[in-house]
N, CA and C atoms as an extended XYZ file, in Angstrom:
255
Properties=species:S:1:pos:R:3:atomname:S:1:resname:S:1:resid:I:1 pbc="F F F"
N       -96.308       17.624       47.034 N   UNK     1
C       -97.240       18.395       46.229 CA  UNK     1
C       -97.972       19.371       47.146 C   UNK     1
N       -98.040       20.652       46.751 N   UNK     2
C       -98.729       21.623       47.602 CA  UNK     2
C      -100.223       21.335       47.680 C   UNK     2
N      -100.768       21.589       48.850 N   UNK     3
C      -102.195       21.350       49.054 CA  UNK     3
C      -103.009       22.461       48.385 C   UNK     3
N      -103.997       22.046       47.603 N   UNK     4
C      -104.861       22.988       46.887 CA  UNK     4
C      -106.017       23.378       47.799 C   UNK     4
N      -106.289       24.681       47.947 N   UNK     5
C      -107.428       25.077       48.783 CA  UNK     5
C      -108.742       24.579       48.181 C   UNK     5
N      -109.612       24.115       49.026 N   UNK     6
C      -110.891       23.554       48.585 CA  UNK     6
C      -112.029       24.531       48.869 C   UNK     6
N      -113.075       24.418       48.077 N   UNK     7
C      -114.299       25.197       48.243 CA  UNK     7
C      -115.439       24.222       48.518 C   UNK     7
N      -116.371       24.636       49.326 N   UNK     8
C      -117.520       23.790       49.637 CA  UNK     8
C      -118.586       23.979       48.564 C   UNK     8
N      -119.285       22.869       48.251 N   UNK     9
C      -120.339       22.884       47.243 CA  UNK     9
C      -121.490       22.031       47.748 C   UNK     9
N      -122.683       22.524       47.641 N   UNK    10
C      -123.875       21.743       47.978 CA  UNK    10
C      -124.573       21.365       46.683 C   UNK    10
N      -124.967       20.094       46.568 N   UNK    11
C      -125.677       19.641       45.369 CA  UNK    11
C      -126.920       18.866       45.769 C   UNK    11
N      -127.865       18.827       44.865 N   UNK    12
C      -129.076       18.032       45.056 CA  UNK    12
C      -129.000       16.822       44.144 C   UNK    12
N      -129.250       15.634       44.696 N   UNK    13
C      -129.250       14.387       43.937 CA  UNK    13
C      -130.546       13.643       44.195 C   UNK    13
N      -130.965       12.878       43.200 N   UNK    14
C      -132.127       12.015       43.421 CA  UNK    14
C      -131.732       10.934       44.427 C   UNK    14
N      -132.714       10.324       45.058 N   UNK    15
C      -132.439        9.260       46.024 CA  UNK    15
C      -131.676        8.125       45.359 C   UNK    15
N      -132.055        7.801       44.125 N   UNK    16
C      -131.382        6.725       43.396 CA  UNK    16
C      -129.896        7.042       43.186 C   UNK    16
N      -129.611        8.279       42.749 N   UNK    17
C      -128.208        8.663       42.543 CA  UNK    17
C      -127.434        8.652       43.854 C   UNK    17
N      -128.057        9.148       44.912 N   UNK    18
C      -127.388        9.168       46.210 CA  UNK    18
C      -127.124        7.750       46.705 C   UNK    18
N      -128.088        6.856       46.516 N   UNK    19
C      -127.892        5.455       46.919 CA  UNK    19
C      -126.732        4.822       46.151 C   UNK    19
N      -126.662        5.081       44.847 N   UNK    20
C      -125.557        4.544       44.036 CA  UNK    20
C      -124.227        5.135       44.481 C   UNK    20
N      -124.212        6.441       44.723 N   UNK    21
C      -122.993        7.101       45.182 CA  UNK    21
C      -122.531        6.509       46.509 C   UNK    21
N      -123.455        6.345       47.430 N   UNK    22
C      -123.104        5.771       48.731 CA  UNK    22
C      -122.563        4.354       48.589 C   UNK    22
N      -123.182        3.552       47.726 N   UNK    23
C      -122.739        2.167       47.536 CA  UNK    23
C      -121.327        2.115       46.955 C   UNK    23
N      -121.072        2.933       45.943 N   UNK    24
C      -119.741        2.949       45.318 CA  UNK    24
C      -118.691        3.425       46.316 C   UNK    24
N      -118.999        4.475       47.035 N   UNK    25
C      -118.033        5.019       47.993 CA  UNK    25
C      -117.769        4.041       49.133 C   UNK    25
N      -118.798        3.335       49.557 N   UNK    26
C      -118.607        2.329       50.605 CA  UNK    26
C      -117.710        1.208       50.090 C   UNK    26
N      -117.953        0.774       48.857 N   UNK    27
C      -117.150       -0.295       48.257 CA  UNK    27
C      -115.687        0.132       48.100 C   UNK    27
N      -115.477        1.373       47.680 N   UNK    28
C      -114.114        1.873       47.468 CA  UNK    28
C      -113.458        2.370       48.750 C   UNK    28
N      -114.275        2.644       49.742 N   UNK    29
C      -113.742        3.171       50.997 CA  UNK    29
C      -113.254        4.606       50.867 C   UNK    29
N      -113.994        5.396       50.101 N   UNK    30
C      -113.587        6.798       49.927 CA  UNK    30
C      -114.758        7.716       50.265 C   UNK    30
N      -114.450        8.936       50.662 N   UNK    31
C      -115.521        9.900       50.941 CA  UNK    31
C      -116.274       10.277       49.661 C   UNK    31
N      -117.539       10.614       49.824 N   UNK    32
C      -118.346       11.012       48.664 CA  UNK    32
C      -117.745       12.206       47.949 C   UNK    32
N      -117.279       13.186       48.697 N   UNK    33
C      -116.734       14.384       48.053 CA  UNK    33
C      -115.507       14.047       47.207 C   UNK    33
N      -114.678       13.110       47.672 N   UNK    34
C      -113.503       12.697       46.889 CA  UNK    34
C      -113.929       11.997       45.608 C   UNK    34
N      -114.936       11.133       45.716 N   UNK    35
C      -115.415       10.410       44.537 CA  UNK    35
C      -116.023       11.378       43.514 C   UNK    35
N      -116.821       12.314       43.993 N   UNK    36
C      -117.446       13.289       43.095 CA  UNK    36
C      -116.375       14.149       42.424 C   UNK    36
N      -115.371       14.587       43.182 N   UNK    37
C      -114.288       15.398       42.607 CA  UNK    37
C      -113.535       14.604       41.546 C   UNK    37
N      -113.260       13.318       41.821 N   UNK    38
C      -112.560       12.471       40.857 CA  UNK    38
C      -113.410       12.287       39.597 C   UNK    38
N      -114.706       12.052       39.769 N   UNK    39
C      -115.603       11.854       38.627 CA  UNK    39
C      -115.679       13.123       37.769 C   UNK    39
N      -115.736       14.274       38.406 N   UNK    40
C      -115.767       15.538       37.658 CA  UNK    40
C      -114.463       15.760       36.899 C   UNK    40
N      -113.344       15.442       37.535 N   UNK    41
C      -112.046       15.602       36.870 CA  UNK    41
C      -111.988       14.734       35.616 C   UNK    41
N      -112.442       13.478       35.732 N   UNK    42
C      -112.458       12.583       34.572 CA  UNK    42
C      -113.391       13.116       33.486 C   UNK    42
N      -114.534       13.649       33.872 N   UNK    43
C      -115.489       14.203       32.909 CA  UNK    43
C      -114.891       15.404       32.182 C   UNK    43
N      -114.209       16.274       32.918 N   UNK    44
C      -113.572       17.439       32.291 CA  UNK    44
C      -112.506       16.999       31.295 C   UNK    44
N      -111.710       15.983       31.664 N   UNK    45
C      -110.681       15.467       30.758 CA  UNK    45
C      -111.317       14.867       29.507 C   UNK    45
N      -112.385       14.118       29.687 N   UNK    46
C      -113.097       13.513       28.564 CA  UNK    46
C      -113.666       14.591       27.637 C   UNK    46
N      -114.247       15.622       28.218 N   UNK    47
C      -114.800       16.728       27.424 CA  UNK    47
C      -113.703       17.417       26.612 C   UNK    47
N      -112.523       17.576       27.212 N   UNK    48
C      -111.414       18.222       26.507 CA  UNK    48
C      -110.984       17.382       25.307 C   UNK    48
N      -110.882       16.069       25.504 N   UNK    49
C      -110.507       15.177       24.403 CA  UNK    49
C      -111.566       15.235       23.303 C   UNK    49
N      -112.837       15.162       23.682 N   UNK    50
C      -113.915       15.174       22.693 CA  UNK    50
C      -113.985       16.504       21.945 C   UNK    50
N      -113.604       17.600       22.599 N   UNK    51
C      -113.627       18.897       21.914 CA  UNK    51
C      -112.573       18.947       20.809 C   UNK    51
N      -111.532       18.132       20.924 N   UNK    52
C      -110.469       18.089       19.915 CA  UNK    52
C      -110.725       17.022       18.857 C   UNK    52
N      -111.775       16.240       19.023 N   UNK    53
C      -112.067       15.141       18.111 CA  UNK    53
C      -112.262       15.598       16.662 C   UNK    53
N      -113.048       16.650       16.388 N   UNK    54
C      -113.204       17.084       14.988 CA  UNK    54
C      -111.862       17.448       14.343 C   UNK    54
N      -110.997       18.115       15.094 N   UNK    55
C      -109.676       18.476       14.572 CA  UNK    55
C      -108.852       17.218       14.280 C   UNK    55
N      -108.927       16.231       15.185 N   UNK    56
C      -108.187       14.982       14.970 CA  UNK    56
C      -108.712       14.249       13.743 C   UNK    56
N      -110.027       14.227       13.549 N   UNK    57
C      -110.611       13.555       12.384 CA  UNK    57
C      -110.210       14.263       11.093 C   UNK    57
N      -110.167       15.577       11.119 N   UNK    58
C      -109.752       16.341        9.948 CA  UNK    58
C      -108.298       16.028        9.599 C   UNK    58
N      -107.446       15.984       10.607 N   UNK    59
C      -106.036       15.650       10.377 CA  UNK    59
C      -105.896       14.244        9.829 C   UNK    59
N      -106.697       13.327       10.358 N   UNK    60
C      -106.641       11.943        9.887 CA  UNK    60
C      -107.080       11.864        8.421 C   UNK    60
N      -108.114       12.594        8.057 N   UNK    61
C      -108.575       12.610        6.663 CA  UNK    61
C      -107.494       13.162        5.740 C   UNK    61
N      -106.812       14.209        6.199 N   UNK    62
C      -105.724       14.783        5.406 CA  UNK    62
C      -104.592       13.772        5.227 C   UNK    62
N      -104.261       13.036        6.287 N   UNK    63
C      -103.194       12.033        6.194 CA  UNK    63
C      -103.580       10.902        5.250 C   UNK    63
N      -104.838       10.484        5.290 N   UNK    64
C      -105.307        9.423        4.390 CA  UNK    64
C      -105.232        9.898        2.942 C   UNK    64
N      -105.660       11.132        2.691 N   UNK    65
C      -105.598       11.683        1.330 CA  UNK    65
C      -104.151       11.781        0.853 C   UNK    65
N      -103.256       12.190        1.726 N   UNK    66
C      -101.840       12.287        1.369 CA  UNK    66
C      -101.264       10.909        1.069 C   UNK    66
N      -101.596        9.919        1.900 N   UNK    67
C      -101.103        8.556        1.674 CA  UNK    67
C      -101.620        8.015        0.347 C   UNK    67
N      -102.898        8.278        0.031 N   UNK    68
C      -103.466        7.822       -1.244 CA  UNK    68
C      -102.765        8.501       -2.414 C   UNK    68
N      -102.515        9.791       -2.285 N   UNK    69
C      -101.823       10.532       -3.336 CA  UNK    69
C      -100.414        9.988       -3.547 C   UNK    69
N       -99.724        9.689       -2.452 N   UNK    70
C       -98.372        9.132       -2.557 CA  UNK    70
C       -98.400        7.769       -3.229 C   UNK    70
N       -99.396        6.956       -2.890 N   UNK    71
C       -99.523        5.627       -3.497 CA  UNK    71
C       -99.811        5.757       -4.993 C   UNK    71
N      -100.714        6.690       -5.353 N   UNK    72
C      -101.032        6.916       -6.770 CA  UNK    72
C       -99.797        7.400       -7.530 C   UNK    72
N       -99.043        8.312       -6.927 N   UNK    73
C       -97.820        8.813       -7.572 CA  UNK    73
C       -96.789        7.701       -7.739 C   UNK    73
N       -96.691        6.838       -6.739 N   UNK    74
C       -95.756        5.712       -6.820 CA  UNK    74
C       -96.155        4.776       -7.955 C   UNK    74
N       -97.457        4.527       -8.097 N   UNK    75
C       -97.942        3.654       -9.169 CA  UNK    75
C       -97.642        4.273      -10.532 C   UNK    75
N       -97.851        5.573      -10.679 N   UNK    76
C       -97.552        6.251      -11.944 CA  UNK    76
C       -96.060        6.198      -12.260 C   UNK    76
N       -95.240        6.392      -11.247 N   UNK    77
C       -93.793        6.342      -11.439 CA  UNK    77
C       -93.351        4.946      -11.845 C   UNK    77
N       -93.913        3.932      -11.214 N   UNK    78
C       -93.580        2.543      -11.541 CA  UNK    78
C       -93.985        2.229      -12.972 C   UNK    78
N       -95.165        2.696      -13.388 N   UNK    79
C       -95.630        2.471      -14.763 CA  UNK    79
C       -94.707        3.147      -15.768 C   UNK    79
N       -94.300        4.377      -15.488 N   UNK    80
C       -93.464        5.104      -16.448 CA  UNK    80
C       -92.065        4.514      -16.534 C   UNK    80
N       -91.561        3.927      -15.459 N   UNK    81
C       -90.240        3.304      -15.479 CA  UNK    81
C       -90.290        1.974      -16.215 C   UNK    81
N       -91.346        1.200      -16.028 N   UNK    82
C       -91.443       -0.116      -16.667 CA  UNK    82
C       -91.921       -0.033      -18.113 C   UNK    82
N       -92.558        1.072      -18.500 N   UNK    83
C       -93.056        1.244      -19.870 CA  UNK    83
C       -92.578        2.597      -20.400 C   UNK    83
N       -91.293        2.688      -20.846 N   UNK    84
C       -90.748        3.988      -21.235 CA  UNK    84
C       -91.242        4.499      -22.581 C   UNK    84
N       -92.231        3.940      -23.188 N   UNK    85
C       -92.855        4.352      -24.458 CA  UNK    85
C       -91.871        4.236      -25.557 C   UNK    85
């Protein structure tokens, strides 16, 4: 895999956040910058999924309505076949 050029970034964190970051990185044995980059990547992926959530819910509602309509049509067809008037 080709190496991606990196850019330097300076951030300000509260002491509490920095202490937590240091503890996690020490436990995992990874550099802080790697952990922060990984966390941001996961956040971006999560944001992308959540941005599509309304569209997914709309599609799901349409599928439920279609399934209900098909079930209702099946019931009507069954009634008309069993009771030919």
